PQR file of N, CA, C, O and H, with PARSE charges and radii, in Angstrom:
ATOM      1  N   SER A   1     -12.062 -17.172  12.675 -0.4000 1.5000
ATOM      2  CA  SER A   1     -11.806 -15.869  13.195 -0.0000 2.0000
ATOM      3  C   SER A   1     -10.329 -15.512  12.996  0.5500 1.7000
ATOM      4  O   SER A   1      -9.428 -16.292  13.303 -0.5500 1.4000
ATOM      5  N   LEU A   2     -10.124 -14.318  12.476 -0.4000 1.5000
ATOM      6  CA  LEU A   2      -8.734 -13.904  12.254 -0.0000 2.0000
ATOM      7  C   LEU A   2      -8.083 -13.373  13.513  0.5500 1.7000
ATOM      8  O   LEU A   2      -8.761 -12.831  14.387 -0.5500 1.4000
ATOM      9  H   LEU A   2     -10.856 -13.684  12.226  0.4000 1.0000
ATOM     10  N   SER A   3      -6.754 -13.526  13.613 -0.4000 1.5000
ATOM     11  CA  SER A   3      -6.050 -13.043  14.813 -0.0000 2.0000
ATOM     12  C   SER A   3      -5.865 -11.520  14.575  0.5500 1.7000
ATOM     13  O   SER A   3      -6.044 -11.012  13.468 -0.5500 1.4000
ATOM     14  H   SER A   3      -6.203 -13.966  12.903  0.4000 1.0000
ATOM     15  N   LEU A   4      -5.516 -10.857  15.625 -0.4000 1.5000
ATOM     16  CA  LEU A   4      -5.332  -9.425  15.573 -0.0000 2.0000
ATOM     17  C   LEU A   4      -4.247  -9.065  14.552  0.5500 1.7000
ATOM     18  O   LEU A   4      -4.423  -8.111  13.794 -0.5500 1.4000
ATOM     19  H   LEU A   4      -5.372 -11.270  16.524  0.4000 1.0000
ATOM     20  N   ASP A   5      -3.163  -9.782  14.512 -0.4000 1.5000
ATOM     21  CA  ASP A   5      -2.141  -9.527  13.517 -0.0000 2.0000
ATOM     22  C   ASP A   5      -2.637  -9.662  12.050  0.5500 1.7000
ATOM     23  O   ASP A   5      -2.297  -8.879  11.163 -0.5500 1.4000
ATOM     24  H   ASP A   5      -3.020 -10.557  15.128  0.4000 1.0000
ATOM     25  N   ASP A   6      -3.453 -10.699  11.870 -0.4000 1.5000
ATOM     26  CA  ASP A   6      -3.980 -10.900  10.524 -0.0000 2.0000
ATOM     27  C   ASP A   6      -4.947  -9.739  10.123  0.5500 1.7000
ATOM     28  O   ASP A   6      -4.936  -9.270   8.985 -0.5500 1.4000
ATOM     29  H   ASP A   6      -3.730 -11.336  12.590  0.4000 1.0000
ATOM     30  N   ARG A   7      -5.748  -9.315  11.065 -0.4000 1.5000
ATOM     31  CA  ARG A   7      -6.698  -8.243  10.828 -0.0000 2.0000
ATOM     32  C   ARG A   7      -5.961  -6.917  10.638  0.5500 1.7000
ATOM     33  O   ARG A   7      -6.362  -6.126   9.783 -0.5500 1.4000
ATOM     34  H   ARG A   7      -5.757  -9.696  11.990  0.4000 1.0000
ATOM     35  N   LEU A   8      -4.917  -6.648  11.388 -0.4000 1.5000
ATOM     36  CA  LEU A   8      -4.121  -5.457  11.141 -0.0000 2.0000
ATOM     37  C   LEU A   8      -3.416  -5.441   9.814  0.5500 1.7000
ATOM     38  O   LEU A   8      -3.305  -4.391   9.181 -0.5500 1.4000
ATOM     39  H   LEU A   8      -4.591  -7.290  12.082  0.4000 1.0000
ATOM     40  N   GLN A   9      -2.922  -6.618   9.367 -0.4000 1.5000
ATOM     41  CA  GLN A   9      -2.284  -6.730   8.034 -0.0000 2.0000
ATOM     42  C   GLN A   9      -3.301  -6.450   6.949  0.5500 1.7000
ATOM     43  O   GLN A   9      -2.977  -5.789   5.963 -0.5500 1.4000
ATOM     44  H   GLN A   9      -3.012  -7.471   9.880  0.4000 1.0000
ATOM     45  N   GLU A  10      -4.523  -6.934   7.103 -0.4000 1.5000
ATOM     46  CA  GLU A  10      -5.531  -6.652   6.081 -0.0000 2.0000
ATOM     47  C   GLU A  10      -5.860  -5.132   6.032  0.5500 1.7000
ATOM     48  O   GLU A  10      -6.058  -4.561   4.960 -0.5500 1.4000
ATOM     49  H   GLU A  10      -4.786  -7.472   7.904  0.4000 1.0000
ATOM     50  N   ILE A  11      -5.906  -4.551   7.137 -0.4000 1.5000
ATOM     51  CA  ILE A  11      -6.222  -3.070   7.196 -0.0000 2.0000
ATOM     52  C   ILE A  11      -5.055  -2.310   6.562  0.5500 1.7000
ATOM     53  O   ILE A  11      -5.275  -1.417   5.744 -0.5500 1.4000
ATOM     54  H   ILE A  11      -5.745  -5.015   8.008  0.4000 1.0000
ATOM     55  N   GLU A  12      -3.739  -2.675   6.951 -0.4000 1.5000
ATOM     56  CA  GLU A  12      -2.606  -1.989   6.408 -0.0000 2.0000
ATOM     57  C   GLU A  12      -2.547  -2.197   4.859  0.5500 1.7000
ATOM     58  O   GLU A  12      -2.273  -1.264   4.104 -0.5500 1.4000
ATOM     59  H   GLU A  12      -3.560  -3.401   7.616  0.4000 1.0000
ATOM     60  N   ARG A  13      -2.802  -3.394   4.444 -0.4000 1.5000
ATOM     61  CA  ARG A  13      -2.781  -3.665   3.010 -0.0000 2.0000
ATOM     62  C   ARG A  13      -3.829  -2.774   2.234  0.5500 1.7000
ATOM     63  O   ARG A  13      -3.542  -2.200   1.183 -0.5500 1.4000
ATOM     64  H   ARG A  13      -3.025  -4.152   5.057  0.4000 1.0000
ATOM     65  N   SER A  14      -4.989  -2.711   2.800 -0.4000 1.5000
ATOM     66  CA  SER A  14      -6.079  -1.917   2.217 -0.0000 2.0000
ATOM     67  C   SER A  14      -5.693  -0.456   2.091  0.5500 1.7000
ATOM     68  O   SER A  14      -5.941   0.166   1.057 -0.5500 1.4000
ATOM     69  H   SER A  14      -5.222  -3.178   3.654  0.4000 1.0000
ATOM     70  N   ILE A  15      -5.076   0.110   3.152 -0.4000 1.5000
ATOM     71  CA  ILE A  15      -4.673   1.502   3.146 -0.0000 2.0000
ATOM     72  C   ILE A  15      -3.572   1.751   2.116  0.5500 1.7000
ATOM     73  O   ILE A  15      -3.589   2.765   1.417 -0.5500 1.4000
ATOM     74  H   ILE A  15      -4.874  -0.395   3.992  0.4000 1.0000
ATOM     75  N   ILE A  16      -2.639   0.847   2.025 -0.4000 1.5000
ATOM     76  CA  ILE A  16      -1.529   1.015   1.049 -0.0000 2.0000
ATOM     77  C   ILE A  16      -2.072   0.902  -0.344  0.5500 1.7000
ATOM     78  O   ILE A  16      -1.752   1.728  -1.198 -0.5500 1.4000
ATOM     79  H   ILE A  16      -2.625   0.023   2.592  0.4000 1.0000
ATOM     80  N   VAL A  17      -2.907  -0.123  -0.608 -0.4000 1.5000
ATOM     81  CA  VAL A  17      -3.422  -0.274  -1.999 -0.0000 2.0000
ATOM     82  C   VAL A  17      -4.292   0.923  -2.406  0.5500 1.7000
ATOM     83  O   VAL A  17      -4.289   1.330  -3.568 -0.5500 1.4000
ATOM     84  H   VAL A  17      -3.167  -0.794   0.086  0.4000 1.0000
ATOM     85  N   ASP A  18      -5.036   1.484  -1.441 -0.4000 1.5000
ATOM     86  CA  ASP A  18      -5.835   2.674  -1.673 -0.0000 2.0000
ATOM     87  C   ASP A  18      -4.907   3.872  -2.084  0.5500 1.7000
ATOM     88  O   ASP A  18      -5.191   4.594  -3.039 -0.5500 1.4000
ATOM     89  H   ASP A  18      -5.038   1.154  -0.497  0.4000 1.0000
ATOM     90  N   ALA A  19      -3.852   4.038  -1.363 -0.4000 1.5000
ATOM     91  CA  ALA A  19      -2.924   5.154  -1.590 -0.0000 2.0000
ATOM     92  C   ALA A  19      -2.268   4.983  -2.998  0.5500 1.7000
ATOM     93  O   ALA A  19      -2.139   5.923  -3.783 -0.5500 1.4000
ATOM     94  H   ALA A  19      -3.621   3.451  -0.587  0.4000 1.0000
ATOM     95  N   LEU A  20      -1.859   3.690  -3.251 -0.4000 1.5000
ATOM     96  CA  LEU A  20      -1.204   3.483  -4.606 -0.0000 2.0000
ATOM     97  C   LEU A  20      -2.231   3.671  -5.699  0.5500 1.7000
ATOM     98  O   LEU A  20      -1.882   4.203  -6.752 -0.5500 1.4000
ATOM     99  H   LEU A  20      -1.964   2.927  -2.614  0.4000 1.0000
ATOM    100  N   THR A  21      -3.454   3.275  -5.518 -0.4000 1.5000
ATOM    101  CA  THR A  21      -4.504   3.477  -6.549 -0.0000 2.0000
ATOM    102  C   THR A  21      -4.759   4.983  -6.746  0.5500 1.7000
ATOM    103  O   THR A  21      -4.893   5.439  -7.882 -0.5500 1.4000
ATOM    104  H   THR A  21      -3.738   2.843  -4.662  0.4000 1.0000
ATOM    105  N   LYS A  22      -4.823   5.723  -5.696 -0.4000 1.5000
ATOM    106  CA  LYS A  22      -5.080   7.142  -5.819 -0.0000 2.0000
ATOM    107  C   LYS A  22      -3.895   7.910  -6.540  0.5500 1.7000
ATOM    108  O   LYS A  22      -4.072   8.975  -7.133 -0.5500 1.4000
ATOM    109  H   LYS A  22      -4.714   5.353  -4.773  0.4000 1.0000
ATOM    110  N   THR A  23      -2.739   7.307  -6.440 -0.4000 1.5000
ATOM    111  CA  THR A  23      -1.570   7.965  -7.072 -0.0000 2.0000
ATOM    112  C   THR A  23      -1.186   7.259  -8.381  0.5500 1.7000
ATOM    113  O   THR A  23      -0.106   7.516  -8.913 -0.5500 1.4000
ATOM    114  H   THR A  23      -2.595   6.443  -5.959  0.4000 1.0000
ATOM    115  N   GLY A  24      -2.018   6.406  -8.895 -0.4000 1.5000
ATOM    116  CA  GLY A  24      -1.724   5.668 -10.156 -0.0000 2.0000
ATOM    117  C   GLY A  24      -0.525   4.821 -10.064  0.5500 1.7000
ATOM    118  O   GLY A  24       0.147   4.600 -11.072 -0.5500 1.4000
ATOM    119  H   GLY A  24      -2.895   6.197  -8.463  0.4000 1.0000
ATOM    120  N   GLY A  25      -0.200   4.306  -8.854 -0.4000 1.5000
ATOM    121  CA  GLY A  25       0.887   3.351  -8.632 -0.0000 2.0000
ATOM    122  C   GLY A  25       2.220   4.067  -8.437  0.5500 1.7000
ATOM    123  O   GLY A  25       3.253   3.399  -8.384 -0.5500 1.4000
ATOM    124  H   GLY A  25      -0.746   4.485  -8.035  0.4000 1.0000
ATOM    125  N   VAL A  26       2.246   5.426  -8.325 -0.4000 1.5000
ATOM    126  CA  VAL A  26       3.408   6.196  -8.148 -0.0000 2.0000
ATOM    127  C   VAL A  26       3.770   6.109  -6.658  0.5500 1.7000
ATOM    128  O   VAL A  26       3.124   6.748  -5.828 -0.5500 1.4000
ATOM    129  H   VAL A  26       1.407   5.968  -8.368  0.4000 1.0000
ATOM    130  N   GLN A  27       4.790   5.329  -6.320 -0.4000 1.5000
ATOM    131  CA  GLN A  27       5.163   5.120  -4.907 -0.0000 2.0000
ATOM    132  C   GLN A  27       5.656   6.311  -4.250  0.5500 1.7000
ATOM    133  O   GLN A  27       5.430   6.417  -3.045 -0.5500 1.4000
ATOM    134  H   GLN A  27       5.315   4.810  -6.995  0.4000 1.0000
ATOM    135  N   THR A  28       6.314   7.252  -4.868 -0.4000 1.5000
ATOM    136  CA  THR A  28       6.779   8.452  -4.195 -0.0000 2.0000
ATOM    137  C   THR A  28       5.593   9.271  -3.748  0.5500 1.7000
ATOM    138  O   THR A  28       5.598   9.802  -2.637 -0.5500 1.4000
ATOM    139  H   THR A  28       6.498   7.166  -5.847  0.4000 1.0000
ATOM    140  N   ARG A  29       4.599   9.387  -4.563 -0.4000 1.5000
ATOM    141  CA  ARG A  29       3.388  10.140  -4.162 -0.0000 2.0000
ATOM    142  C   ARG A  29       2.572   9.384  -3.081  0.5500 1.7000
ATOM    143  O   ARG A  29       1.938  10.006  -2.228 -0.5500 1.4000
ATOM    144  H   ARG A  29       4.595   8.955  -5.466  0.4000 1.0000
ATOM    145  N   ALA A  30       2.598   8.116  -3.130 -0.4000 1.5000
ATOM    146  CA  ALA A  30       1.914   7.313  -2.125 -0.0000 2.0000
ATOM    147  C   ALA A  30       2.563   7.493  -0.744  0.5500 1.7000
ATOM    148  O   ALA A  30       1.877   7.568   0.275 -0.5500 1.4000
ATOM    149  H   ALA A  30       3.113   7.611  -3.822  0.4000 1.0000
ATOM    150  N   THR A  31       3.915   7.562  -0.737 -0.4000 1.5000
ATOM    151  CA  THR A  31       4.599   7.770   0.535 -0.0000 2.0000
ATOM    152  C   THR A  31       4.215   9.095   1.183  0.5500 1.7000
ATOM    153  O   THR A  31       4.082   9.209   2.402 -0.5500 1.4000
ATOM    154  H   THR A  31       4.472   7.501  -1.565  0.4000 1.0000
ATOM    155  N   GLU A  32       4.033  10.142   0.272 -0.4000 1.5000
ATOM    156  CA  GLU A  32       3.624  11.458   0.785 -0.0000 2.0000
ATOM    157  C   GLU A  32       2.181  11.331   1.392  0.5500 1.7000
ATOM    158  O   GLU A  32       1.918  11.893   2.455 -0.5500 1.4000
ATOM    159  H   GLU A  32       4.141  10.050  -0.718  0.4000 1.0000
ATOM    160  N   LEU A  33       1.323  10.647   0.763 -0.4000 1.5000
ATOM    161  CA  LEU A  33      -0.072  10.498   1.262 -0.0000 2.0000
ATOM    162  C   LEU A  33      -0.060   9.758   2.650  0.5500 1.7000
ATOM    163  O   LEU A  33      -0.784  10.116   3.579 -0.5500 1.4000
ATOM    164  H   LEU A  33       1.537  10.190  -0.100  0.4000 1.0000
ATOM    165  N   LEU A  34       0.771   8.756   2.720 -0.4000 1.5000
ATOM    166  CA  LEU A  34       0.843   7.855   3.873 -0.0000 2.0000
ATOM    167  C   LEU A  34       1.652   8.465   4.990  0.5500 1.7000
ATOM    168  O   LEU A  34       1.457   8.091   6.147 -0.5500 1.4000
ATOM    169  H   LEU A  34       1.360   8.466   1.965  0.4000 1.0000
ATOM    170  N   GLY A  35       2.558   9.392   4.700 -0.4000 1.5000
ATOM    171  CA  GLY A  35       3.458   9.956   5.696 -0.0000 2.0000
ATOM    172  C   GLY A  35       4.560   8.995   6.121  0.5500 1.7000
ATOM    173  O   GLY A  35       5.008   9.022   7.267 -0.5500 1.4000
ATOM    174  H   GLY A  35       2.716   9.696   3.761  0.4000 1.0000
ATOM    175  N   ILE A  36       4.997   8.138   5.185 -0.4000 1.5000
ATOM    176  CA  ILE A  36       6.057   7.231   5.529 -0.0000 2.0000
ATOM    177  C   ILE A  36       7.150   7.358   4.410  0.5500 1.7000
ATOM    178  O   ILE A  36       6.884   7.899   3.338 -0.5500 1.4000
ATOM    179  H   ILE A  36       4.633   8.116   4.254  0.4000 1.0000
ATOM    180  N   ASN A  37       8.372   6.848   4.689 -0.4000 1.5000
ATOM    181  CA  ASN A  37       9.392   6.960   3.736 -0.0000 2.0000
ATOM    182  C   ASN A  37       9.341   5.779   2.711  0.5500 1.7000
ATOM    183  O   ASN A  37       8.683   4.763   2.930 -0.5500 1.4000
ATOM    184  H   ASN A  37       8.588   6.408   5.560  0.4000 1.0000
ATOM    185  N   GLN A  38      10.075   5.977   1.586 -0.4000 1.5000
ATOM    186  CA  GLN A  38      10.032   5.016   0.488 -0.0000 2.0000
ATOM    187  C   GLN A  38      10.512   3.628   0.907  0.5500 1.7000
ATOM    188  O   GLN A  38       9.935   2.637   0.461 -0.5500 1.4000
ATOM    189  H   GLN A  38      10.611   6.803   1.408  0.4000 1.0000
ATOM    190  N   ARG A  39      11.516   3.518   1.723 -0.4000 1.5000
ATOM    191  CA  ARG A  39      11.980   2.217   2.250 -0.0000 2.0000
ATOM    192  C   ARG A  39      10.912   1.508   2.999  0.5500 1.7000
ATOM    193  O   ARG A  39      10.686   0.311   2.821 -0.5500 1.4000
ATOM    194  H   ARG A  39      11.984   4.323   2.086  0.4000 1.0000
ATOM    195  N   SER A  40      10.233   2.275   3.869 -0.4000 1.5000
ATOM    196  CA  SER A  40       9.163   1.658   4.635 -0.0000 2.0000
ATOM    197  C   SER A  40       8.021   1.155   3.694  0.5500 1.7000
ATOM    198  O   SER A  40       7.521   0.044   3.869 -0.5500 1.4000
ATOM    199  H   SER A  40      10.417   3.248   4.014  0.4000 1.0000
ATOM    200  N   LEU A  41       7.635   1.959   2.732 -0.4000 1.5000
ATOM    201  CA  LEU A  41       6.588   1.537   1.809 -0.0000 2.0000
ATOM    202  C   LEU A  41       7.029   0.268   1.049  0.5500 1.7000
ATOM    203  O   LEU A  41       6.265  -0.692   0.954 -0.5500 1.4000
ATOM    204  H   LEU A  41       8.042   2.861   2.590  0.4000 1.0000
ATOM    205  N   TRP A  42       8.250   0.266   0.515 -0.4000 1.5000
ATOM    206  CA  TRP A  42       8.774  -0.843  -0.252 -0.0000 2.0000
ATOM    207  C   TRP A  42       8.722  -2.109   0.693  0.5500 1.7000
ATOM    208  O   TRP A  42       8.262  -3.165   0.257 -0.5500 1.4000
ATOM    209  H   TRP A  42       8.871   1.045   0.592  0.4000 1.0000
ATOM    210  N   HIS A  43       9.160  -2.012   1.894 -0.4000 1.5000
ATOM    211  CA  HIS A  43       9.110  -3.164   2.830 -0.0000 2.0000
ATOM    212  C   HIS A  43       7.739  -3.690   3.008  0.5500 1.7000
ATOM    213  O   HIS A  43       7.513  -4.900   2.970 -0.5500 1.4000
ATOM    214  H   HIS A  43       9.533  -1.155   2.248  0.4000 1.0000
ATOM    215  N   ARG A  44       6.785  -2.768   3.209 -0.4000 1.5000
ATOM    216  CA  ARG A  44       5.388  -3.171   3.461 -0.0000 2.0000
ATOM    217  C   ARG A  44       4.803  -3.774   2.169  0.5500 1.7000
ATOM    218  O   ARG A  44       4.049  -4.744   2.253 -0.5500 1.4000
ATOM    219  H   ARG A  44       6.969  -1.785   3.240  0.4000 1.0000
ATOM    220  N   ILE A  45       5.117  -3.247   1.005 -0.4000 1.5000
ATOM    221  CA  ILE A  45       4.630  -3.793  -0.261 -0.0000 2.0000
ATOM    222  C   ILE A  45       5.104  -5.244  -0.399  0.5500 1.7000
ATOM    223  O   ILE A  45       4.351  -6.129  -0.803 -0.5500 1.4000
ATOM    224  H   ILE A  45       5.729  -2.459   0.937  0.4000 1.0000
ATOM    225  N   LYS A  46       6.353  -5.452  -0.058 -0.4000 1.5000
ATOM    226  CA  LYS A  46       6.899  -6.803  -0.173 -0.0000 2.0000
ATOM    227  C   LYS A  46       6.294  -7.709   0.851  0.5500 1.7000
ATOM    228  O   LYS A  46       5.869  -8.814   0.513 -0.5500 1.4000
ATOM    229  H   LYS A  46       6.966  -4.733   0.270  0.4000 1.0000
ATOM    230  N   LYS A  47       6.234  -7.270   2.141 -0.4000 1.5000
ATOM    231  CA  LYS A  47       5.705  -8.081   3.273 -0.0000 2.0000
ATOM    232  C   LYS A  47       4.242  -8.449   3.009  0.5500 1.7000
ATOM    233  O   LYS A  47       3.830  -9.569   3.311 -0.5500 1.4000
ATOM    234  H   LYS A  47       6.580  -6.373   2.415  0.4000 1.0000
ATOM    235  N   LEU A  48       3.464  -7.543   2.461 -0.4000 1.5000
ATOM    236  CA  LEU A  48       2.031  -7.776   2.266 -0.0000 2.0000
ATOM    237  C   LEU A  48       1.709  -8.323   0.877  0.5500 1.7000
ATOM    238  O   LEU A  48       0.547  -8.565   0.550 -0.5500 1.4000
ATOM    239  H   LEU A  48       3.799  -6.633   2.215  0.4000 1.0000
ATOM    240  N   ASN A  49       2.709  -8.508   0.094 -0.4000 1.5000
ATOM    241  CA  ASN A  49       2.626  -9.097  -1.314 -0.0000 2.0000
ATOM    242  C   ASN A  49       1.604  -8.276  -2.072  0.5500 1.7000
ATOM    243  O   ASN A  49       0.589  -8.815  -2.513 -0.5500 1.4000
ATOM    244  H   ASN A  49       3.653  -8.311   0.359  0.4000 1.0000
ATOM    245  N   ILE A  50       1.848  -6.978  -2.233 -0.4000 1.5000
ATOM    246  CA  ILE A  50       0.917  -6.066  -2.986 -0.0000 2.0000
ATOM    247  C   ILE A  50       1.470  -5.951  -4.399  0.5500 1.7000
ATOM    248  O   ILE A  50       2.661  -5.723  -4.612 -0.5500 1.4000
ATOM    249  H   ILE A  50       2.673  -6.540  -1.874  0.4000 1.0000
ATOM    250  N   ASP A  51       0.606  -6.109  -5.312 -0.4000 1.5000
ATOM    251  CA  ASP A  51       0.892  -5.982  -6.743 -0.0000 2.0000
ATOM    252  C   ASP A  51       0.779  -4.500  -7.097  0.5500 1.7000
ATOM    253  O   ASP A  51      -0.327  -4.000  -7.298 -0.5500 1.4000
ATOM    254  H   ASP A  51      -0.362  -6.295  -5.140  0.4000 1.0000
ATOM    255  N   VAL A  52       1.924  -3.782  -7.178 -0.4000 1.5000
ATOM    256  CA  VAL A  52       1.917  -2.365  -7.484 -0.0000 2.0000
ATOM    257  C   VAL A  52       1.448  -2.162  -8.880  0.5500 1.7000
ATOM    258  O   VAL A  52       0.723  -1.202  -9.145 -0.5500 1.4000
ATOM    259  H   VAL A  52       2.823  -4.189  -7.015  0.4000 1.0000
ATOM    260  N   LYS A  53       1.836  -3.044  -9.820 -0.4000 1.5000
ATOM    261  CA  LYS A  53       1.425  -2.908 -11.227 -0.0000 2.0000
ATOM    262  C   LYS A  53      -0.105  -2.927 -11.381  0.5500 1.7000
ATOM    263  O   LYS A  53      -0.662  -2.301 -12.282 -0.5500 1.4000
ATOM    264  H   LYS A  53       2.424  -3.824  -9.605  0.4000 1.0000
ATOM    265  N   GLY A  54      -0.740  -3.635 -10.509 -0.4000 1.5000
ATOM    266  CA  GLY A  54      -2.208  -3.703 -10.497 -0.0000 2.0000
ATOM    267  C   GLY A  54      -2.895  -2.452 -10.049  0.5500 1.7000
ATOM    268  O   GLY A  54      -4.110  -2.337 -10.215 -0.5500 1.4000
ATOM    269  H   GLY A  54      -0.288  -4.143  -9.776  0.4000 1.0000
ATOM    270  N   THR A  55      -2.183  -1.508  -9.490 -0.4000 1.5000
ATOM    271  CA  THR A  55      -2.763  -0.283  -9.026 -0.0000 2.0000
ATOM    272  C   THR A  55      -2.517   0.860 -10.015  0.5500 1.7000
ATOM    273  O   THR A  55      -3.061   1.949  -9.833 -0.5500 1.4000
ATOM    274  H   THR A  55      -1.196  -1.601  -9.356  0.4000 1.0000
ATOM    275  N   LYS A  56      -1.732   0.640 -11.030 -0.4000 1.5000
ATOM    276  CA  LYS A  56      -1.471   1.732 -11.983 -0.0000 2.0000
ATOM    277  C   LYS A  56      -2.665   1.973 -12.871  0.5500 1.7000
ATOM    278  O   LYS A  56      -3.365   1.039 -13.259 -0.5500 1.4000
ATOM    279  H   LYS A  56      -1.291  -0.245 -11.178  0.4000 1.0000
ATOM    280  N   ASN A  57      -2.892   3.221 -13.188 -0.4000 1.5000
ATOM    281  CA  ASN A  57      -3.935   3.668 -14.147 -0.0000 2.0000
ATOM    282  C   ASN A  57      -5.300   3.263 -13.681  0.5500 1.7000
ATOM    283  O   ASN A  57      -6.184   3.131 -14.527 -0.5500 1.4000
ATOM    284  H   ASN A  57      -2.323   3.981 -12.873  0.4000 1.0000
ATOM    285  N   LEU A  58      -5.557   3.052 -12.400 -0.4000 1.5000
ATOM    286  CA  LEU A  58      -6.875   2.721 -11.951 -0.0000 2.0000
ATOM    287  C   LEU A  58      -7.705   3.966 -11.627  0.5500 1.7000
ATOM    288  O   LEU A  58      -8.928   3.977 -11.764 -0.5500 1.4000
ATOM    289  H   LEU A  58      -4.839   3.160 -11.712  0.4000 1.0000
ATOM    290  N   GLU A  59      -6.999   5.010 -11.195 -0.4000 1.5000
ATOM    291  CA  GLU A  59      -7.705   6.235 -10.803 -0.0000 2.0000
ATOM    292  C   GLU A  59      -7.006   7.449 -11.381  0.5500 1.7000
ATOM    293  O   GLU A  59      -6.982   7.589 -12.604 -0.5500 1.4000
ATOM    294  H   GLU A  59      -6.005   5.001 -11.083  0.4000 1.0000
ATOM    295  N   MET A  60      -6.453   8.308 -10.603 -0.4000 1.5000
ATOM    296  CA  MET A  60      -5.730   9.535 -10.933 -0.0000 2.0000
ATOM    297  C   MET A  60      -6.598  10.569 -11.425  0.5500 1.7000
ATOM    298  O   MET A  60      -6.136  11.663 -11.745 -0.5500 1.4000
ATOM    299  H   MET A  60      -6.473   8.194  -9.610  0.4000 1.0000
TER
END
């Protein structure tokens, strides 16, 4: 069973990956969708080990 922190990180990661996919990996547009600033998004991408390149050209 996952701890609350682990589950919250999974949810946060999923939301960020979804926003990046919807914007073709364009972080500026993803920040607008998420309502956070670029520094915050960059920190979360690093913390959650998200592959931004893997989200490019998936949707748009």
